[in-house]
Kinemage of the C-alpha trace (Angstrom):
@kinemage 1
@onewidth
@group {chain A} dominant
@subgroup {mainchain}
@vectorlist {calphas} color= white
{ca unk a 1} P -47.742 55.326 179.774
{ca unk a 2} L -49.144 58.230 177.720
{ca unk a 3} L -48.653 61.609 179.095
{ca unk a 4} L -51.024 64.620 178.700
{ca unk a 5} L -50.320 67.011 176.279
{ca unk a 6} L -49.101 70.545 176.731
{ca unk a 7} L -51.268 72.919 178.204
{ca unk a 8} L -53.491 74.682 175.535
{ca unk a 9} L -53.387 78.508 176.622
{ca unk a 10} L -52.457 81.777 175.056
{ca unk a 11} L -48.948 81.877 176.727
{ca unk a 12} L -47.811 78.322 174.991
{ca unk a 13} L -45.052 79.339 172.240
{ca unk a 14} L -45.757 76.968 169.542
{ca unk a 15} L -42.580 78.014 167.463
{ca unk a 16} L -40.539 76.939 170.657
{ca unk a 17} L -42.884 73.716 170.594
{ca unk a 18} L -42.486 72.747 167.002
{ca unk a 19} L -38.731 73.968 166.606
{ca unk a 20} L -37.086 71.976 169.937
{ca unk a 21} L -35.393 69.007 169.861
{ca unk a 22} L -36.838 66.808 172.416
{ca unk a 23} L -34.651 66.006 175.327
{ca unk a 24} L -37.036 62.804 176.009
{ca unk a 25} L -36.637 61.394 172.716
{ca unk a 26} L -32.988 60.768 173.133
{ca unk a 27} L -31.009 57.706 175.303
{ca unk a 28} L -29.349 57.822 178.162
{ca unk a 29} L -25.967 58.476 176.537
{ca unk a 30} L -27.412 60.939 174.055
{ca unk a 31} L -28.975 62.897 176.760
{ca unk a 32} L -25.715 63.578 178.848
{ca unk a 33} L -23.502 64.060 175.752
{ca unk a 34} L -26.233 66.766 175.053
{ca unk a 35} L -25.792 68.337 177.918
{ca unk a 36} L -22.071 68.951 177.970
{ca unk a 37} L -20.081 71.509 176.277
{ca unk a 38} L -19.096 70.402 172.457
{ca unk a 39} L -16.151 68.191 172.265
{ca unk a 40} L -15.705 68.203 176.139
{ca unk a 41} L -17.580 64.624 176.965
{ca unk a 42} L -15.551 61.398 177.870
{ca unk a 43} L -17.285 58.615 178.892
{ca unk a 44} L -16.213 56.670 182.195
{ca unk a 45} L -16.810 53.068 182.692
{ca unk a 46} L -18.138 52.554 179.170
{ca unk a 47} L -20.012 49.378 177.198
{ca unk a 48} L -16.649 48.013 175.909
{ca unk a 49} L -15.101 47.888 179.666
{ca unk a 50} L -17.929 45.175 180.017
{ca unk a 51} L -19.136 46.408 183.628
{ca unk a 52} L -22.237 44.283 183.944
{ca unk a 53} L -24.860 43.049 186.634
{ca unk a 54} L -23.931 39.012 187.507
{ca unk a 55} L -27.092 38.677 188.753
{ca unk a 56} L -29.398 39.478 185.822
{ca unk a 57} L -28.171 36.206 183.389
{ca unk a 58} L -28.974 33.513 185.926
{ca unk a 59} L -32.465 34.796 186.059
{ca unk a 60} L -33.423 35.106 182.372
{ca unk a 61} L -32.355 38.344 181.761
{ca unk a 62} L -30.015 39.631 179.231
{ca unk a 63} L -27.220 42.123 181.019
{ca unk a 64} L -26.213 45.019 179.525
{ca unk a 65} L -22.502 45.802 178.981
{ca unk a 66} L -22.907 49.240 180.959
{ca unk a 67} L -25.768 48.182 183.161
{ca unk a 68} L -27.938 50.743 182.368
{ca unk a 69} L -25.929 53.861 183.834
{ca unk a 70} L -24.298 56.267 181.502
{ca unk a 71} L -21.178 58.457 183.268
{ca unk a 72} L -19.492 61.244 181.261
{ca unk a 73} L -17.034 63.790 182.282
{ca unk a 74} L -16.937 66.969 180.851
{ca unk a 75} L -17.467 70.570 180.912
{ca unk a 76} L -20.905 72.414 181.605
{ca unk a 77} L -20.789 76.113 180.550
{ca unk a 78} L -17.150 76.147 180.747
{ca unk a 79} L -16.920 74.284 184.480
{ca unk a 80} L -15.966 70.701 184.879
{ca unk a 81} L -19.075 68.595 185.608
{ca unk a 82} L -20.279 64.473 185.462
{ca unk a 83} L -23.137 63.740 183.850
{ca unk a 84} L -24.670 60.427 185.213
{ca unk a 85} L -27.735 59.289 183.252
{ca unk a 86} L -29.834 56.234 183.884
{ca unk a 87} L -30.977 54.275 180.588
{ca unk a 88} L -34.725 54.176 181.084
{ca unk a 89} L -35.002 51.490 178.059
{ca unk a 90} L -33.303 48.946 180.257
{ca unk a 91} L -35.009 47.031 183.280
{ca unk a 92} L -37.037 50.143 183.469
{ca unk a 93} L -34.360 52.389 184.713
{ca unk a 94} L -33.821 49.861 187.622
{ca unk a 95} L -30.740 50.193 189.811
{ca unk a 96} L -28.602 47.510 190.665
{ca unk a 97} L -25.518 46.416 191.973
{ca unk a 98} L -23.539 47.347 189.586
{ca unk a 99} L -25.451 50.350 188.165
{ca unk a 100} L -25.641 52.000 191.974
{ca unk a 101} L -21.972 51.584 192.284
{ca unk a 102} L -21.228 53.376 189.296
{ca unk a 103} L -23.584 56.670 190.851
{ca unk a 104} L -22.037 56.418 193.897
{ca unk a 105} L -18.638 56.403 192.253
{ca unk a 106} L -18.745 59.110 190.092
{ca unk a 107} L -20.297 61.216 192.815
{ca unk a 108} L -17.508 60.220 195.279
{ca unk a 109} L -14.805 61.097 192.734
{ca unk a 110} L -16.618 64.585 192.244
{ca unk a 111} L -16.140 65.568 195.530
{ca unk a 112} L -12.439 64.098 195.825
{ca unk a 113} L -11.545 66.119 192.286
{ca unk a 114} L -13.390 69.157 194.880
{ca unk a 115} L -11.555 68.821 197.499
{ca unk a 116} L -8.158 68.366 195.730
{ca unk a 117} L -8.824 71.856 193.712
{ca unk a 118} L -11.088 71.206 190.925
{ca unk a 119} L -14.544 72.069 191.967
{ca unk a 120} L -16.682 69.216 189.780
{ca unk a 121} L -20.506 69.795 189.788
{ca unk a 122} L -22.652 66.419 188.920
{ca unk a 123} L -25.620 65.957 187.183
{ca unk a 124} L -28.331 63.354 187.578
{ca unk a 125} L -30.317 61.878 184.541
{ca unk a 126} L -33.125 60.560 186.728
{ca unk a 127} L -35.405 58.347 184.784
{ca unk a 128} L -36.036 55.411 186.866
{ca unk a 129} L -38.299 53.177 188.618
{ca unk a 130} L -36.162 52.703 191.815
{ca unk a 131} L -34.411 49.658 192.723
{ca unk a 132} L -34.080 46.481 190.008
{ca unk a 133} L -36.572 43.518 191.636
{ca unk a 134} L -33.791 40.918 190.459
{ca unk a 135} L -31.663 42.610 192.738
{ca unk a 136} L -33.460 43.773 195.434
{ca unk a 137} L -31.544 44.201 198.594
{ca unk a 138} L -28.169 44.883 196.107
{ca unk a 139} L -29.677 47.806 194.863
{ca unk a 140} L -31.149 48.978 198.195
{ca unk a 141} L -27.821 49.056 199.722
{ca unk a 142} L -26.495 51.014 196.604
{ca unk a 143} L -29.394 53.224 196.656
{ca unk a 144} L -28.048 54.068 200.054
{ca unk a 145} L -24.416 54.404 198.853
{ca unk a 146} L -25.770 56.697 196.529
{ca unk a 147} L -27.732 58.910 198.683
{ca unk a 148} L -23.893 59.086 201.164
{ca unk a 149} L -22.008 59.975 197.890
{ca unk a 150} L -24.636 62.752 196.949
{ca unk a 151} L -24.781 64.079 200.597
{ca unk a 152} L -20.791 64.565 200.365
{ca unk a 153} L -20.880 66.444 197.033
{ca unk a 154} L -23.496 68.751 197.314
{ca unk a 155} L -21.743 70.158 200.421
{ca unk a 156} L -18.892 71.194 197.717
{ca unk a 157} L -20.675 71.828 194.649
{ca unk a 158} L -24.394 71.513 193.298
{ca unk a 159} L -25.693 67.938 192.240
{ca unk a 160} L -28.359 68.982 189.749
{ca unk a 161} L -31.460 66.414 189.434
{ca unk a 162} L -33.209 66.301 185.846
{ca unk a 163} L -36.317 64.191 185.518
{ca unk a 164} L -37.461 64.568 181.968
{ca unk a 165} L -39.522 61.153 180.588
{ca unk a 166} L -42.789 60.077 181.395
{ca unk a 167} L -40.963 57.046 183.064
{ca unk a 168} L -40.412 59.313 185.709
{ca unk a 169} L -38.377 58.719 189.332
{ca unk a 170} L -39.734 56.306 191.684
{ca unk a 171} L -39.067 54.018 194.620
{ca unk a 172} L -35.371 54.345 196.436
{ca unk a 173} L -34.042 56.779 193.429
{ca unk a 174} L -36.734 59.651 194.592
{ca unk a 175} L -35.094 59.826 197.452
{ca unk a 176} L -32.013 60.877 195.781
{ca unk a 177} L -34.050 63.193 193.733
{ca unk a 178} L -35.128 65.145 196.958
{ca unk a 179} L -31.415 65.657 198.327
{ca unk a 180} L -30.529 67.067 195.012
{ca unk a 181} L -29.435 70.831 195.706
{ca unk a 182} L -31.952 71.819 192.556
{ca unk a 183} L -34.511 69.448 190.961
{ca unk a 184} L -35.573 70.099 187.526
{ca unk a 185} L -38.498 68.378 185.945
{ca unk a 186} L -40.665 68.852 182.915
{ca unk a 187} L -44.413 69.050 182.700
{ca unk a 188} L -43.924 65.120 181.116
{ca unk a 189} L -41.881 64.397 183.896
{ca unk a 190} L -42.941 62.245 187.458
{ca unk a 191} L -41.750 62.180 190.722
{ca unk a 192} L -43.420 59.869 193.921
{ca unk a 193} L -41.635 57.213 196.447
{ca unk a 194} L -44.409 54.923 195.154
{ca unk a 195} L -45.149 54.429 191.803
{ca unk a 196} L -49.444 54.790 190.667
{ca unk a 197} L -49.231 50.748 190.129
{ca unk a 198} L -47.936 49.885 193.155
{ca unk a 199} L -50.092 52.044 195.230
{ca unk a 200} L -52.961 50.338 193.575
{ca unk a 201} L -51.825 46.799 194.148
{ca unk a 202} L -51.507 47.271 197.886
{ca unk a 203} L -54.426 49.736 198.500
{ca unk a 204} L -56.456 48.979 196.261
{ca unk a 205} L -58.261 51.272 193.364
{ca unk a 206} L -60.202 53.306 195.563
{ca unk a 207} L -56.743 54.367 196.766
{ca unk a 208} L -55.019 55.631 193.395
{ca unk a 209} L -56.167 54.585 190.013
{ca unk a 210} L -53.514 53.756 188.227
{ca unk a 211} L -55.334 53.832 184.542
{ca unk a 212} L -56.288 57.591 185.187
{ca unk a 213} L -53.809 59.433 183.815
{ca unk a 214} L -54.836 62.817 184.642
{ca unk a 215} L -55.064 61.618 188.367
{ca unk a 216} L -51.666 60.309 188.025
{ca unk a 217} L -50.068 63.643 186.641
{ca unk a 218} L -52.361 65.938 188.512
{ca unk a 219} L -49.985 64.452 191.657
{ca unk a 220} L -47.093 63.105 190.076
{ca unk a 221} L -46.469 65.380 187.589
{ca unk a 222} L -44.073 68.124 187.144
{ca unk a 223} L -46.046 70.939 187.315
{ca unk a 224} L -47.644 69.628 190.259
{ca unk a 225} L -44.296 68.935 191.992
{ca unk a 226} L -42.931 72.447 191.188
{ca unk a 227} L -46.064 74.121 192.782
{ca unk a 228} L -45.854 72.348 195.615
{ca unk a 229} L -42.112 72.928 196.242
{ca unk a 230} L -41.019 69.824 195.700
{ca unk a 231} L -39.155 70.427 192.896
{ca unk a 232} L -37.237 73.870 191.821
{ca unk a 233} L -37.366 74.645 188.127
{ca unk a 234} L -40.430 73.236 185.292
{ca unk a 235} L -38.930 73.354 182.146
{ca unk a 236} L -39.975 72.351 178.169
{ca unk a 237} L -38.891 69.079 177.039
{ca unk a 238} L -35.848 70.950 175.025
{ca unk a 239} L -32.453 70.114 175.317
{ca unk a 240} L -31.510 73.920 174.712
{ca unk a 241} L -34.247 74.761 177.563
{ca unk a 242} L -32.940 72.058 180.199
{ca unk a 243} L -29.407 72.707 179.302
{ca unk a 244} L -29.849 76.337 179.947
{ca unk a 245} L -31.533 75.540 183.470
{ca unk a 246} L -28.708 72.984 184.596
{ca unk a 247} L -26.284 75.846 184.149
{ca unk a 248} L -28.168 78.406 185.920
{ca unk a 249} L -28.552 76.248 188.846
{ca unk a 250} L -24.653 75.260 188.710
{ca unk a 251} L -24.150 79.344 188.627
{ca unk a 252} L -26.349 79.577 192.029
{ca unk a 253} L -23.640 77.218 193.615
{ca unk a 254} L -24.455 75.878 196.850
{ca unk a 255} L -26.813 76.986 198.685
{ca unk a 256} L -27.035 77.767 202.836
{ca unk a 257} L -29.780 74.981 203.407
{ca unk a 258} L -30.982 72.205 201.026
{ca unk a 259} L -34.917 71.175 200.775
{ca unk a 260} L -34.181 68.494 202.814
{ca unk a 261} L -32.768 69.956 205.682
{ca unk a 262} L -35.578 72.472 206.133
{ca unk a 263} L -37.213 69.874 208.775
{ca unk a 264} L -39.680 72.065 210.518
{ca unk a 265} L -41.643 73.102 207.248
{ca unk a 266} L -41.771 69.538 206.168
{ca unk a 267} L -42.617 68.902 208.997
{ca unk a 268} L -45.699 71.437 209.123
{ca unk a 269} L -46.644 70.261 205.706
{ca unk a 270} L -47.276 66.801 207.170
{ca unk a 271} L -49.252 68.064 210.130
{ca unk a 272} L -51.596 70.518 207.713
{ca unk a 273} L -52.675 67.354 205.625
{ca unk a 274} L -55.518 64.993 207.125
{ca unk a 275} L -55.247 61.724 205.688
{ca unk a 276} L -58.635 60.933 206.574
{ca unk a 277} L -60.394 64.221 204.218
{ca unk a 278} L -57.042 64.995 202.212
{ca unk a 279} L -57.313 67.984 199.585
{ca unk a 280} L -57.523 68.030 196.076
{ca unk a 281} L -54.434 68.059 194.079
{ca unk a 282} L -55.392 71.342 192.701
{ca unk a 283} L -55.509 72.465 196.286
{ca unk a 284} L -52.206 71.154 198.122
{ca unk a 285} L -50.274 73.848 196.971
{ca unk a 286} L -52.414 76.783 199.070
{ca unk a 287} L -52.655 74.585 202.030
{ca unk a 288} L -49.128 73.783 202.121
{ca unk a 289} L -48.340 77.818 201.501
{ca unk a 290} L -50.002 78.082 204.625
{ca unk a 291} L -47.845 75.587 207.145
{ca unk a 292} L -46.157 77.383 209.220
{ca unk a 293} L -43.229 75.444 211.510
{ca unk a 294} L -44.435 75.584 215.238
{ca unk a 295} L -42.528 77.657 217.635
{ca unk a 296} L -39.542 76.114 218.519
{ca unk a 297} L -39.258 73.752 215.892
{ca unk a 298} L -36.195 73.148 213.796
{ca unk a 299} L -36.384 75.740 210.482
């Protein structure tokens, strides 16, 4: 799927655009390494450990020896951190039993280190369509484990989510994205619970035309998700820019209240939208800006 070009306006710094190093163009291992301080990256459960899914080969799918998830520990801005990257080129970034457990275990170990006196933040590079269809219920169970481990760690240290590529972040892993301390996204990135093709196949083209790229990015795209408060930081697709945004998010530490805890605000947003006459995507941010929690409702 082709993402829209960068906006053409007087504010576009074409010198930066032309000299940048695209984060999207790197594979998962290169992305994880690019974020960490030089010389500090150390991969855990790498391909030579041969930890792969036992469920794919019987279904005619060639497994990958790291199961499509890269876990790299090191330092980021001089601070201990673990970067967990999902490889979008393998099974569309789908999460299965092994890959999900790798993510959950890495987050849990970071929480353990933080409790033991080595504060360790986590960065999730989310390029995923959600649960791997071949592993169905096993994948759903591991996504639940990922969310549980994320909640454990975010109480101690920041968990930073990054959505950079056009594959985006959908399905169960979009729930994990919503739980992150800070969510960073590019204009090319997408975020949603159900992908456009899933919505079209279930509800019809009148509900969502999955071939309309302008419509897709007007709803799921990074700029819209940032305007409507479902993502926190909109950045250029550039290694340096994304690394700087991640370091800044780490330096802000753990907030007093995470977005997912503002139940009253989220409920007010839902009540502000009439499903029978939904607002245009361009108007949604304004509608939600005037959504006020009811008196006595949880903040």
